[in-house]
One Martini backbone bead per residue (centre of mass of N, CA, C, O) as a GRO file, in nm:
protein
  412
    1MET     BB    1   3.018   0.759  -1.629
    2SER     BB    2   3.108   1.058  -1.568
    3ASP     BB    3   3.391   1.255  -1.500
    4MET     BB    4   3.195   1.466  -1.332
    5ALA     BB    5   3.143   1.290  -1.111
    6GLU     BB    6   3.011   1.301  -0.779
    7LYS     BB    7   2.963   1.289  -0.470
    8LEU     BB    8   2.671   1.328  -0.286
    9LYS     BB    9   2.805   1.496  -0.051
   10GLU     BB   10   2.818   1.763  -0.236
   11TYR     BB   11   2.472   1.784  -0.225
   12CYS     BB   12   2.432   1.613   0.049
   13THR     BB   13   2.262   1.498   0.349
   14VAL     BB   14   2.263   1.203   0.548
   15ILE     BB   15   2.031   1.098   0.797
   16SER     BB   16   1.954   0.975   1.099
   17GLY     BB   17   1.748   0.931   1.340
   18TYR     BB   18   1.600   0.934   1.632
   19ALA     BB   19   1.645   0.776   1.958
   20PHE     BB   20   1.391   0.635   2.057
   21LYS     BB   21   1.218   0.516   2.313
   22SER     BB   22   0.979   0.289   2.384
   23LYS     BB   23   0.842   0.474   2.612
   24ASP     BB   24   0.780   0.718   2.407
   25LEU     BB   25   0.585   0.532   2.266
   26SER     BB   26   0.259   0.544   2.103
   27GLU     BB   27  -0.110   0.544   2.020
   28GLY     BB   28  -0.160   0.823   1.977
   29THR     BB   29  -0.203   1.195   1.854
   30ASP     BB   30   0.037   1.368   1.822
   31ILE     BB   31   0.344   1.278   1.708
   32PRO     BB   32   0.452   1.139   1.440
   33VAL     BB   33   0.652   0.850   1.368
   34ILE     BB   34   0.911   0.780   1.140
   35LYS     BB   35   0.960   0.482   1.003
   36ILE     BB   36   1.048   0.249   0.777
   37GLY     BB   37   0.737   0.162   0.737
   38ASN     BB   38   0.659   0.473   0.638
   39ILE     BB   39   0.829   0.416   0.380
   40SER     BB   40   0.785   0.443   0.066
   41ASN     BB   41   0.782   0.369  -0.298
   42GLY     BB   42   0.727   0.687  -0.423
   43LYS     BB   43   0.540   0.807  -0.216
   44ASN     BB   44   0.391   0.863   0.051
   45VAL     BB   45   0.361   0.860   0.355
   46VAL     BB   46   0.277   0.616   0.604
   47ILE     BB   47  -0.044   0.634   0.765
   48ASP     BB   48  -0.146   0.415   1.027
   49ASP     BB   49  -0.223   0.186   1.276
   50SER     BB   50   0.105   0.148   1.329
   51THR     BB   51   0.148   0.419   1.417
   52GLN     BB   52   0.355   0.624   1.612
   53TYR     BB   53   0.388   0.830   1.913
   54VAL     BB   54   0.460   1.154   2.054
   55ASN     BB   55   0.513   1.398   2.242
   56GLU     BB   56   0.537   1.742   2.196
   57GLU     BB   57   0.815   1.777   2.348
   58PHE     BB   58   0.986   1.651   2.098
   59LEU     BB   59   1.009   1.923   1.928
   60SER     BB   60   1.294   1.999   2.076
   61VAL     BB   61   1.445   1.862   1.891
   62ASP     BB   62   1.630   1.860   1.647
   63GLU     BB   63   1.529   1.986   1.337
   64LYS     BB   64   1.645   1.755   1.157
   65TYR     BB   65   1.405   1.554   1.272
   66HIS     BB   66   1.217   1.706   1.107
   67ILE     BB   67   0.915   1.668   0.907
   68LYS     BB   68   0.835   1.817   0.606
   69ASN     BB   69   0.722   1.944   0.342
   70GLY     BB   70   0.920   1.774   0.087
   71ASP     BB   71   1.072   1.574   0.225
   72ILE     BB   72   1.335   1.334   0.216
   73LEU     BB   73   1.314   0.979   0.231
   74ILE     BB   74   1.504   0.693   0.377
   75SER     BB   75   1.585   0.356   0.384
   76LEU     BB   76   1.840   0.197   0.595
   77THR     BB   77   1.633  -0.043   0.607
   78GLY     BB   78   1.594  -0.376   0.450
   79SER     BB   79   1.557  -0.531   0.173
   80HIS     BB   80   1.595  -0.658  -0.111
   81MET     BB   81   1.532  -0.596  -0.452
   82ASN     BB   82   1.300  -0.831  -0.470
   83GLN     BB   83   1.153  -0.611  -0.254
   84PRO     BB   84   1.050  -0.301  -0.329
   85ASN     BB   85   0.851  -0.218  -0.077
   86SER     BB   86   1.118  -0.305   0.140
   87MET     BB   87   1.367  -0.182   0.049
   88VAL     BB   88   1.662  -0.067   0.053
   89GLY     BB   89   1.654   0.284  -0.036
   90ARG     BB   90   1.391   0.373  -0.028
   91CYS     BB   91   1.180   0.651  -0.139
   92CYS     BB   92   1.028   0.965  -0.024
   93ARG     BB   93   0.772   1.203   0.022
   94ASN     BB   94   0.634   1.464   0.197
   95LEU     BB   95   0.285   1.562   0.124
   96ASP     BB   96   0.238   1.685   0.394
   97ASP     BB   97   0.169   1.935   0.656
   98THR     BB   98   0.272   1.758   0.858
   99ILE     BB   99   0.456   1.702   1.146
  100TYR     BB  100   0.736   1.501   1.183
  101LEU     BB  101   0.934   1.230   1.317
  102LEU     BB  102   1.257   1.082   1.319
  103ASN     BB  103   1.370   0.767   1.309
  104GLN     BB  104   1.573   0.531   1.338
  105ARG     BB  105   1.671   0.415   1.008
  106ALA     BB  106   1.548   0.668   0.923
  107GLY     BB  107   1.594   0.885   0.654
  108LYS     BB  108   1.745   1.205   0.553
  109ILE     BB  109   1.750   1.432   0.274
  110ILE     BB  110   1.981   1.708   0.253
  111PRO     BB  111   2.010   1.974   0.072
  112ASN     BB  112   2.192   2.191  -0.086
  113LYS     BB  113   2.220   2.495  -0.264
  114SER     BB  114   2.310   2.339  -0.551
  115VAL     BB  115   2.028   2.185  -0.516
  116ASP     BB  116   1.736   2.050  -0.611
  117LYS     BB  117   1.510   1.882  -0.432
  118ASP     BB  118   1.345   1.737  -0.654
  119PHE     BB  119   1.582   1.632  -0.813
  120LEU     BB  120   1.706   1.463  -0.585
  121TYR     BB  121   1.475   1.269  -0.557
  122TYR     BB  122   1.506   1.150  -0.851
  123VAL     BB  123   1.782   1.035  -0.810
  124PHE     BB  124   1.677   0.827  -0.582
  125ARG     BB  125   1.475   0.689  -0.808
  126LEU     BB  126   1.692   0.558  -0.947
  127PRO     BB  127   1.786   0.244  -1.019
  128SER     BB  128   2.098   0.288  -1.005
  129ILE     BB  129   2.093   0.399  -0.713
  130GLN     BB  130   1.945   0.166  -0.576
  131TYR     BB  131   2.159  -0.045  -0.647
  132ALA     BB  132   2.396   0.097  -0.508
  133ILE     BB  133   2.278   0.078  -0.226
  134ALA     BB  134   2.232  -0.232  -0.212
  135ASN     BB  135   2.544  -0.300  -0.261
  136ARG     BB  136   2.620  -0.151   0.031
  137ALA     BB  137   2.477  -0.349   0.187
  138TYR     BB  138   2.427  -0.515   0.508
  139GLY     BB  139   2.365  -0.864   0.610
  140GLY     BB  140   2.116  -1.064   0.570
  141ALA     BB  141   1.872  -1.229   0.389
  142ASN     BB  142   1.621  -1.025   0.492
  143GLN     BB  143   1.821  -0.797   0.624
  144VAL     BB  144   1.945  -0.465   0.562
  145ASN     BB  145   2.216  -0.220   0.571
  146VAL     BB  146   2.279   0.140   0.555
  147SER     BB  147   2.483   0.410   0.541
  148PRO     BB  148   2.508   0.740   0.501
  149LYS     BB  149   2.800   0.734   0.392
  150ASP     BB  150   2.750   0.534   0.157
  151VAL     BB  151   2.542   0.703   0.011
  152MET     BB  152   2.732   0.963  -0.022
  153GLY     BB  153   2.949   0.787  -0.202
  154ILE     BB  154   2.789   0.818  -0.441
  155LYS     BB  155   2.796   0.870  -0.785
  156PHE     BB  156   2.705   1.185  -0.967
  157ASP     BB  157   2.582   1.375  -1.242
  158ILE     BB  158   2.531   1.710  -1.189
  159PRO     BB  159   2.368   1.954  -1.308
  160ASP     BB  160   2.261   2.241  -1.348
  161ILE     BB  161   2.006   2.415  -1.199
  162THR     BB  162   1.833   2.462  -1.453
  163ILE     BB  163   1.808   2.163  -1.538
  164GLN     BB  164   1.700   2.052  -1.279
  165LYS     BB  165   1.428   2.208  -1.284
  166LYS     BB  166   1.325   2.099  -1.555
  167ILE     BB  167   1.319   1.802  -1.477
  168ALA     BB  168   1.140   1.829  -1.225
  169ASP     BB  169   0.892   1.949  -1.371
  170VAL     BB  170   0.823   1.707  -1.544
  171LEU     BB  171   0.794   1.493  -1.311
  172ASN     BB  172   0.594   1.656  -1.131
  173ALA     BB  173   0.355   1.650  -1.327
  174TYR     BB  174   0.298   1.352  -1.286
  175ASP     BB  175   0.273   1.348  -0.972
  176SER     BB  176   0.033   1.543  -0.957
  177LEU     BB  177  -0.169   1.365  -1.107
  178ILE     BB  178  -0.148   1.124  -0.915
  179GLN     BB  179  -0.229   1.274  -0.656
  180ASN     BB  180  -0.509   1.367  -0.754
  181ASN     BB  181  -0.620   1.084  -0.802
  182ASN     BB  182  -0.587   0.988  -0.508
  183LYS     BB  183  -0.785   1.191  -0.390
  184ARG     BB  184  -1.031   1.092  -0.551
  185ILE     BB  185  -1.029   0.806  -0.447
  186HIS     BB  186  -1.070   0.875  -0.149
  187LEU     BB  187  -1.346   1.015  -0.186
  188LEU     BB  188  -1.494   0.770  -0.311
  189GLU     BB  189  -1.450   0.582  -0.070
  190GLN     BB  190  -1.607   0.761   0.128
  191MET     BB  191  -1.877   0.753  -0.019
  192ALA     BB  192  -1.917   0.446   0.006
  193GLU     BB  193  -1.902   0.432   0.315
  194ASN     BB  194  -2.135   0.631   0.373
  195LEU     BB  195  -2.353   0.465   0.231
  196TYR     BB  196  -2.335   0.218   0.411
  197LYS     BB  197  -2.396   0.360   0.682
  198GLU     BB  198  -2.670   0.481   0.605
  199TRP     BB  199  -2.810   0.198   0.546
  200PHE     BB  200  -2.658  -0.024   0.777
  201VAL     BB  201  -2.641   0.167   1.046
  202ARG     BB  202  -2.879   0.397   1.026
  203PHE     BB  203  -3.121   0.294   0.837
  204ARG     BB  204  -3.126   0.500   0.557
  205PHE     BB  205  -3.292   0.366   0.342
  206PRO     BB  206  -3.498   0.304   0.110
  207GLU     BB  207  -3.801   0.327   0.270
  208TYR     BB  208  -3.756   0.321   0.593
  209GLU     BB  209  -4.028   0.441   0.709
  210ASP     BB  210  -4.191   0.148   0.640
  211VAL     BB  211  -4.020  -0.004   0.853
  212GLU     BB  212  -3.985  -0.265   1.062
  213PHE     BB  213  -3.870  -0.352   1.388
  214GLU     BB  214  -3.643  -0.628   1.504
  215ASP     BB  215  -3.403  -0.663   1.721
  216GLY     BB  216  -3.259  -0.390   1.588
  217MET     BB  217  -3.394  -0.471   1.308
  218PRO     BB  218  -3.510  -0.511   1.026
  219LYS     BB  219  -3.755  -0.678   0.906
  220GLY     BB  220  -3.600  -0.982   0.765
  221TRP     BB  221  -3.344  -0.971   0.883
  222VAL     BB  222  -3.025  -1.146   0.921
  223ARG     BB  223  -2.807  -1.340   1.149
  224GLU     BB  224  -2.537  -1.516   0.999
  225LYS     BB  225  -2.327  -1.721   0.879
  226ILE     BB  226  -2.109  -1.686   0.628
  227GLY     BB  227  -2.121  -1.993   0.528
  228ILE     BB  228  -2.423  -1.979   0.427
  229HIS     BB  229  -2.357  -1.745   0.186
  230TYR     BB  230  -2.040  -1.833   0.158
  231ASN     BB  231  -1.772  -1.915  -0.012
  232THR     BB  232  -1.442  -2.056   0.044
  233CYS     BB  233  -1.091  -1.985  -0.035
  234SER     BB  234  -0.763  -2.070  -0.132
  235GLY     BB  235  -0.427  -2.111  -0.202
  236GLY     BB  236  -0.084  -2.101  -0.333
  237THR     BB  237   0.273  -2.199  -0.346
  238PRO     BB  238   0.489  -2.230  -0.566
  239SER     BB  239   0.775  -2.369  -0.619
  240ARG     BB  240   1.098  -2.224  -0.637
  241THR     BB  241   1.247  -2.479  -0.773
  242HIS     BB  242   1.044  -2.412  -1.016
  243GLU     BB  243   1.093  -2.214  -1.279
  244GLU     BB  244   0.828  -2.285  -1.455
  245TYR     BB  245   0.624  -2.139  -1.246
  246TYR     BB  246   0.744  -1.828  -1.325
  247ALA     BB  247   0.850  -1.817  -1.599
  248ASP     BB  248   0.667  -1.617  -1.797
  249GLY     BB  249   0.435  -1.531  -1.638
  250THR     BB  250   0.057  -1.440  -1.666
  251ILE     BB  251  -0.057  -1.507  -1.377
  252PRO     BB  252  -0.182  -1.360  -1.127
  253TRP     BB  253  -0.023  -1.328  -0.789
  254VAL     BB  254  -0.141  -1.309  -0.467
  255LYS     BB  255  -0.042  -1.125  -0.188
  256THR     BB  256  -0.100  -0.988   0.121
  257GLY     BB  257   0.069  -0.718   0.066
  258GLU     BB  258  -0.162  -0.636  -0.168
  259ILE     BB  259  -0.375  -0.612   0.062
  260LYS     BB  260  -0.542  -0.265   0.081
  261ASP     BB  261  -0.829  -0.181   0.029
  262ASN     BB  262  -0.851  -0.270  -0.287
  263ILE     BB  263  -0.758  -0.280  -0.625
  264ILE     BB  264  -0.634  -0.547  -0.813
  265ILE     BB  265  -0.454  -0.519  -1.115
  266HIS     BB  266  -0.163  -0.582  -1.016
  267THR     BB  267   0.121  -0.789  -0.970
  268ASP     BB  268   0.437  -0.872  -0.871
  269GLU     BB  269   0.346  -1.166  -0.957
  270CYS     BB  270   0.371  -1.446  -1.181
  271ILE     BB  271   0.227  -1.738  -1.319
  272THR     BB  272   0.179  -2.055  -1.437
  273GLU     BB  273   0.015  -2.331  -1.531
  274GLU     BB  274   0.220  -2.514  -1.388
  275GLY     BB  275   0.189  -2.372  -1.109
  276ILE     BB  276  -0.103  -2.461  -1.065
  277LYS     BB  277  -0.069  -2.773  -1.102
  278GLY     BB  278   0.186  -2.771  -0.872
  279SER     BB  279  -0.050  -2.658  -0.677
  280SER     BB  280  -0.300  -2.482  -0.477
  281ALA     BB  281  -0.350  -2.308  -0.691
  282LYS     BB  282  -0.617  -2.093  -0.826
  283LEU     BB  283  -0.861  -1.983  -1.025
  284LEU     BB  284  -1.006  -1.661  -1.004
  285PRO     BB  285  -1.254  -1.445  -1.013
  286GLN     BB  286  -1.367  -1.172  -1.126
  287GLY     BB  287  -1.441  -0.957  -0.841
  288ALA     BB  288  -1.335  -1.079  -0.605
  289VAL     BB  289  -1.316  -1.125  -0.261
  290VAL     BB  290  -1.031  -1.053  -0.043
  291MET     BB  291  -0.848  -1.188   0.245
  292ALA     BB  292  -0.626  -1.146   0.499
  293MET     BB  293  -0.520  -1.396   0.739
  294TYR     BB  294  -0.212  -1.306   0.734
  295GLY     BB  295  -0.001  -1.077   0.846
  296VAL     BB  296   0.023  -0.733   0.823
  297ASN     BB  297  -0.283  -0.747   0.661
  298ILE     BB  298  -0.480  -0.844   0.850
  299GLY     BB  299  -0.821  -0.807   0.729
  300MET     BB  300  -0.776  -0.718   0.462
  301LEU     BB  301  -0.891  -0.592   0.139
  302ALA     BB  302  -1.005  -0.706  -0.198
  303TYR     BB  303  -1.017  -0.675  -0.544
  304LEU     BB  304  -1.041  -0.855  -0.841
  305ASP     BB  305  -0.989  -0.744  -1.171
  306SER     BB  306  -0.914  -1.042  -1.241
  307GLU     BB  307  -0.794  -1.322  -1.315
  308MET     BB  308  -0.659  -1.505  -1.035
  309THR     BB  309  -0.423  -1.571  -0.791
  310CYS     BB  310  -0.313  -1.721  -0.471
  311ASN     BB  311  -0.228  -1.760  -0.163
  312GLN     BB  312  -0.276  -1.922   0.154
  313ALA     BB  313  -0.338  -1.624   0.305
  314CYS     BB  314  -0.605  -1.628   0.144
  315CYS     BB  315  -0.953  -1.521   0.132
  316VAL     BB  316  -1.213  -1.632  -0.081
  317PHE     BB  317  -1.518  -1.505  -0.209
  318SER     BB  318  -1.850  -1.657  -0.275
  319ASP     BB  319  -2.157  -1.683  -0.386
  320LYS     BB  320  -2.440  -1.892  -0.322
  321ASN     BB  321  -2.612  -1.701  -0.455
  322GLU     BB  322  -2.745  -1.528  -0.726
  323ILE     BB  323  -2.648  -1.285  -0.610
  324ILE     BB  324  -2.453  -0.987  -0.616
  325SER     BB  325  -2.248  -0.895  -0.302
  326ARG     BB  326  -1.954  -0.767  -0.292
  327HIS     BB  327  -1.994  -0.480  -0.171
  328TYR     BB  328  -2.132  -0.556   0.088
  329LEU     BB  329  -1.917  -0.750   0.192
  330PHE     BB  330  -1.680  -0.558   0.203
  331HIS     BB  331  -1.810  -0.352   0.411
  332TYR     BB  332  -1.871  -0.549   0.633
  333LEU     BB  333  -1.582  -0.654   0.684
  334TYR     BB  334  -1.469  -0.372   0.742
  335SER     BB  335  -1.661  -0.314   0.998
  336ILE     BB  336  -1.530  -0.597   1.154
  337ARG     BB  337  -1.218  -0.588   1.195
  338ASP     BB  338  -1.171  -0.567   1.501
  339TYR     BB  339  -1.297  -0.844   1.556
  340LEU     BB  340  -1.107  -1.012   1.379
  341LEU     BB  341  -0.849  -0.931   1.532
  342LEU     BB  342  -0.934  -1.042   1.805
  343ILE     BB  343  -0.971  -1.348   1.709
  344GLY     BB  344  -0.676  -1.357   1.560
  345PHE     BB  345  -0.513  -1.264   1.857
  346GLY     BB  346  -0.502  -1.491   2.026
  347ALA     BB  347  -0.324  -1.703   2.220
  348ALA     BB  348  -0.367  -1.962   2.010
  349GLN     BB  349  -0.423  -1.745   1.771
  350GLN     BB  350  -0.235  -1.573   1.493
  351ASN     BB  351  -0.491  -1.616   1.298
  352LEU     BB  352  -0.677  -1.666   1.033
  353SER     BB  353  -0.952  -1.866   0.909
  354GLN     BB  354  -1.189  -2.013   0.735
  355ASP     BB  355  -1.346  -2.136   0.971
  356LEU     BB  356  -1.364  -1.875   1.135
  357ILE     BB  357  -1.501  -1.693   0.923
  358LYS     BB  358  -1.762  -1.876   0.872
  359LYS     BB  359  -1.863  -1.822   1.184
  360VAL     BB  360  -1.920  -1.547   1.126
  361LYS     BB  361  -2.139  -1.296   1.151
  362ILE     BB  362  -2.397  -1.181   0.919
  363VAL     BB  363  -2.578  -0.930   0.779
  364ILE     BB  364  -2.892  -0.988   0.602
  365PRO     BB  365  -3.058  -0.837   0.391
  366SER     BB  366  -3.237  -0.774   0.148
  367THR     BB  367  -3.207  -0.848  -0.175
  368GLU     BB  368  -3.292  -0.570  -0.289
  369LEU     BB  369  -3.093  -0.396  -0.121
  370ILE     BB  370  -2.831  -0.523  -0.214
  371LYS     BB  371  -2.869  -0.454  -0.510
  372LYS     BB  372  -2.885  -0.145  -0.475
  373PHE     BB  373  -2.607  -0.106  -0.349
  374ASP     BB  374  -2.438  -0.228  -0.580
  375GLU     BB  375  -2.545  -0.021  -0.790
  376GLN     BB  376  -2.434   0.235  -0.638
  377LYS     BB  377  -2.126   0.142  -0.617
  378GLU     BB  378  -2.025   0.073  -0.907
  379PRO     BB  379  -1.952   0.361  -1.022
  380LEU     BB  380  -1.733   0.414  -0.810
  381TYR     BB  381  -1.558   0.172  -0.876
  382GLN     BB  382  -1.505   0.242  -1.178
  383THR     BB  383  -1.367   0.514  -1.122
  384ILE     BB  384  -1.138   0.408  -0.950
  385ARG     BB  385  -1.026   0.218  -1.164
  386ALA     BB  386  -0.965   0.435  -1.379
  387LEU     BB  387  -0.762   0.594  -1.202
  388MET     BB  388  -0.564   0.360  -1.161
  389MET     BB  389  -0.501   0.319  -1.462
  390GLN     BB  390  -0.395   0.603  -1.508
  391ASN     BB  391  -0.162   0.582  -1.304
  392ASP     BB  392  -0.012   0.353  -1.441
  393LYS     BB  393   0.060   0.517  -1.695
  394LEU     BB  394   0.208   0.751  -1.554
  395ILE     BB  395   0.427   0.582  -1.418
  396LYS     BB  396   0.549   0.461  -1.674
  397GLN     BB  397   0.622   0.730  -1.809
  398ARG     BB  398   0.798   0.844  -1.584
  399ASP     BB  399   1.000   0.595  -1.563
  400MET     BB  400   1.096   0.631  -1.859
  401LEU     BB  401   1.204   0.929  -1.834
  402LEU     BB  402   1.402   0.945  -1.598
  403PRO     BB  403   1.676   0.825  -1.721
  404ARG     BB  404   1.678   1.010  -1.976
  405LEU     BB  405   1.696   1.282  -1.831
  406MET     BB  406   1.947   1.219  -1.644
  407SER     BB  407   2.144   1.142  -1.898
  408GLY     BB  408   2.058   1.339  -2.160
  409LYS     BB  409   1.893   1.194  -2.393
  410LEU     BB  410   1.674   1.398  -2.286
  411GLU     BB  411   1.582   1.705  -2.351
  412VAL     BB  412   1.481   2.041  -2.190
   0.00000   0.00000   0.00000
């Protein structure tokens, strides 16, 4: 660290959010409240089904609790560094034009006039700063807290504003490309979902005009248990007491937290051949559809981009028939998620199980129509996959440049 390093409090103020009462929060649609769970690790804020809202009258609270486009957010509560997506000190920017409100334990980093806001964001994205925050955190084995004062007490050598802007411009160029790719991915996912609804909800599939209907469905379609048409299996968790199950592992191992209606290209952890042999984990085929049976992502889906393994909380599907219907299956399961959550959160059962899933009814159209749908969806899938791969490369390049630019080893 340079002798010129000063505490971050000289360049910014870190605040904790407003203490909303539980009665203030609802599942409405007025003003979204950003909690620690809405703060991603270097991406946009996360707005999903778990997001809570408050009435518009709360916009009268101090404006420092308002979150606007470009604002930097930091989680003041979280896990240890070994769980990067939920770790304390992770930060993100609000990339939306929507105004949000900040909840307590979710923090906001407010730059002063001597520092560029984008540059400051990248300072907090540095692994060295994230480790410094984690080392100042206190608490139990699973959850720790850090105070705004402790965050502002970390030292860093901030260059002059001209260099700050140049560094931020380089890194922002990468993030802009990543953000544009994410927008394209979202549009392609919407196109695929609209195609499914057009064919299998509105029944406007090719040559639908000539089809007879029977009991509310095209004649010949059937509604039968998933288990009749698909095999299911789950995986396992190799014992953490056996270092050889994880050390230098090369086989991707999926956990439910990574299942987010997405294509899983890489996993947070890999295991070894010994890990498979010493547990219930098994090698799963490329392209398989997997569902989270419990955990925060219960009911969510993913495709496996390569041969992978998974833990016991995942349900993996494979066709019993000769046709490949993974895209149809994915969208059908997505369409009945509310029902799956309903049966999965009953009084006696707090999760889904393979037996429960196999008893759920699925509509099976004609073999020819399923083939046509999967053929139509496949180019969209491959484009999404290509964009995700491109983003992976951009993220690696940006993260490689970040510490070198900040340290001055790479001049701008």
